[in-house]
C-alpha positions as CSV (number, residue, x, y, z in Angstrom):
1,M,-1.2,24.5,49.2
2,A,1.9,23.1,47.7
3,T,-0.3,19.4,48.5
4,V,-3.3,20.8,46.5
5,Q,-1.3,22.1,43.4
6,R,0.4,18.7,43.2
7,A,-2.8,16.7,43.5
8,T,-5.2,19.2,41.3
9,G,-1.5,18.5,38.9
10,L,-1.9,14.4,39.5
11,L,-5.5,14.7,38.3
12,R,-5.0,16.8,35.2
13,R,-2.5,14.4,34.0
14,S,-4.5,11.4,35.0
15,L,-7.2,12.4,32.7
16,G,-5.2,13.9,30.1
17,I,-5.8,17.5,30.7
18,A,-2.9,19.1,31.5
19,P,-0.1,19.8,29.0
20,P,2.6,17.5,28.6
21,T,5.3,17.6,30.7
22,V,9.1,18.8,29.9
23,Q,11.1,16.5,31.4
24,R,13.2,18.0,34.6
25,A,16.7,18.5,35.0
26,L,17.8,16.7,38.3
27,S,20.8,18.5,38.6
28,T,21.2,22.2,40.1
29,N,24.2,22.7,37.7
30,P,22.3,24.6,34.6
31,A,24.8,23.7,32.1
32,A,23.8,20.1,32.5
33,A,20.2,21.1,32.8
34,A,20.4,22.4,29.1
35,A,22.4,19.2,27.9
36,T,19.6,17.3,29.5
37,T,17.0,19.6,27.6
38,A,19.2,19.3,24.3
39,E,18.8,15.5,25.0
40,G,15.1,15.0,25.4
41,G,14.8,17.4,21.9
42,A,16.7,15.4,20.5
43,A,14.9,11.9,21.4
44,A,12.1,13.9,20.1
45,A,13.3,14.3,16.9
46,A,14.4,10.9,16.2
47,V,11.4,9.6,17.0
48,D,9.2,12.0,14.4
49,A,12.0,11.1,12.1
50,A,11.2,7.3,12.8
51,K,7.4,7.9,12.0
52,E,8.2,9.6,8.8
53,S,10.6,7.6,7.1
54,K,8.6,4.2,7.9
55,R,8.5,2.4,5.2
56,R,5.7,1.0,3.1
57,K,5.9,-3.2,2.6
58,R,6.8,-3.5,-1.0
59,K,4.7,-6.3,-2.7
60,N,4.9,-9.5,-3.8
61,L,3.1,-10.4,-7.4
62,F,0.3,-11.5,-6.1
63,D,-0.3,-9.3,-3.6
64,V,-0.5,-6.6,-6.3
65,V,-2.6,-8.5,-8.7
66,Q,-5.0,-9.9,-6.1
67,F,-7.6,-7.0,-6.7
68,L,-7.5,-6.7,-10.1
69,P,-10.1,-8.7,-12.2
70,S,-9.7,-12.3,-12.7
71,W,-6.1,-12.1,-10.9
72,G,-4.4,-9.9,-13.1
73,I,-4.8,-12.1,-16.5
74,G,-4.3,-10.0,-19.3
75,Y,-2.6,-6.9,-17.7
76,K,1.2,-6.0,-17.6
77,V,3.3,-6.0,-14.4
78,A,6.8,-5.6,-13.8
79,K,9.4,-5.4,-11.0
80,T,10.3,-1.6,-9.6
81,T,13.8,-2.5,-10.1
82,W,13.8,-3.6,-14.4
83,R,14.1,-1.4,-17.0
84,D,11.7,-1.4,-19.9
85,V,10.8,-5.1,-19.2
86,S,7.4,-6.1,-18.4
87,Y,5.2,-9.2,-18.6
88,Q,1.3,-9.4,-19.1
89,I,0.4,-12.2,-17.4
90,T,-1.6,-15.3,-19.2
91,K,-1.5,-17.8,-16.5
92,I,-1.4,-18.3,-12.5
93,N,-1.1,-20.7,-10.2
94,L,-2.0,-19.9,-6.8
95,Y,-0.7,-22.2,-3.4
96,K,-3.7,-22.6,-0.8
97,D,-2.6,-19.6,1.0
98,G,-3.3,-17.0,-2.1
99,R,-0.4,-15.5,-1.3
100,H,2.6,-17.9,-3.1
101,G,2.5,-19.1,-6.1
102,K,3.5,-19.4,-9.7
103,A,2.9,-17.2,-12.7
104,W,3.5,-16.9,-16.9
105,G,3.3,-14.3,-19.2
106,I,4.3,-12.6,-22.4
107,R,7.4,-10.9,-22.0
108,Y,7.3,-7.5,-23.0
109,K,10.8,-5.5,-23.7
110,A,10.7,-1.3,-24.2
111,G,6.8,-2.2,-25.1
112,V,7.4,-4.4,-27.7
113,Q,6.3,-8.2,-27.2
114,A,9.9,-9.6,-27.2
115,S,8.7,-13.2,-27.3
116,E,5.1,-15.0,-28.6
117,A,4.7,-18.2,-26.1
118,P,4.3,-17.5,-22.3
119,T,7.1,-18.3,-20.5
120,K,7.2,-18.8,-16.8
121,I,7.6,-15.0,-14.8
122,S,10.5,-15.5,-12.1
123,G,11.0,-14.3,-8.8
124,V,7.1,-13.7,-8.4
125,N,7.4,-14.6,-4.8
126,K,9.6,-12.0,-4.1
127,R,9.0,-8.3,-3.0
128,G,9.2,-5.1,-5.3
129,W,6.2,-5.6,-8.4
130,K,4.0,-3.0,-9.8
131,Y,0.9,-2.8,-11.8
132,I,1.7,-0.7,-15.4
133,K,-1.5,1.5,-15.4
134,E,-1.6,1.7,-19.2
135,S,-2.2,-2.3,-19.7
136,Q,-5.7,-1.4,-18.4
137,K,-7.9,-3.8,-20.6
138,K,-9.9,-1.3,-22.3
139,V,-13.9,-1.9,-22.6
140,Q,-15.4,-4.0,-25.2
141,D,-18.0,-2.2,-27.2
142,T,-21.5,-4.5,-27.5
143,P,-23.2,-5.7,-29.9
144,K,-25.4,-3.4,-31.4
145,G,-28.4,-5.9,-30.4
146,A,-27.2,-6.9,-27.0
147,M,-28.7,-4.8,-24.2
148,N,-27.2,-3.1,-21.6
149,A,-27.9,-3.7,-17.9
150,E,-30.0,-0.3,-17.4
151,D,-31.7,-1.0,-21.0
152,Y,-33.3,-4.6,-19.1
153,R,-34.6,-2.9,-16.4
154,K,-36.5,-0.2,-18.3
155,D,-38.0,-3.5,-20.6
156,S,-38.7,-5.5,-17.2
157,R,-40.6,-2.6,-15.4
158,S,-42.6,-1.7,-18.6
159,P,-45.9,-3.8,-18.7
160,Q,-45.9,-6.7,-21.5
161,S,-49.2,-7.0,-23.8
């Protein structure tokens, strides 16, 4: 009878049907068994805490701007540790790997332009850069005579006379 139960238990565990087993104490002493169970619970809590506190990898400037149009030229970026200082990117020189390089931009302090000429941005390869959302380029209105893509499609479908 005991061998049949053991065999079905092993089969269930191998198929993943059985509930998770609790670590069994090898000692017959009840105090030692309680201590072992507490240690197992502490280990499980430590694993859960490690999963929750998993930090995201901070990004360098090129990781931040790679998905922006034209590699972020015209957009504002800043380091997360800077207060009231940002740069509007004017030029980017990428190395072959696409994750490192040099960048130039116009410096802004407290939202006001601090320099006229673009300067080289320091620390672009270091981690901890962020994109400033308020700097999104505004969609410029098309001239009145220009056709947008939808008007062009309608015009091309109509028969020409």
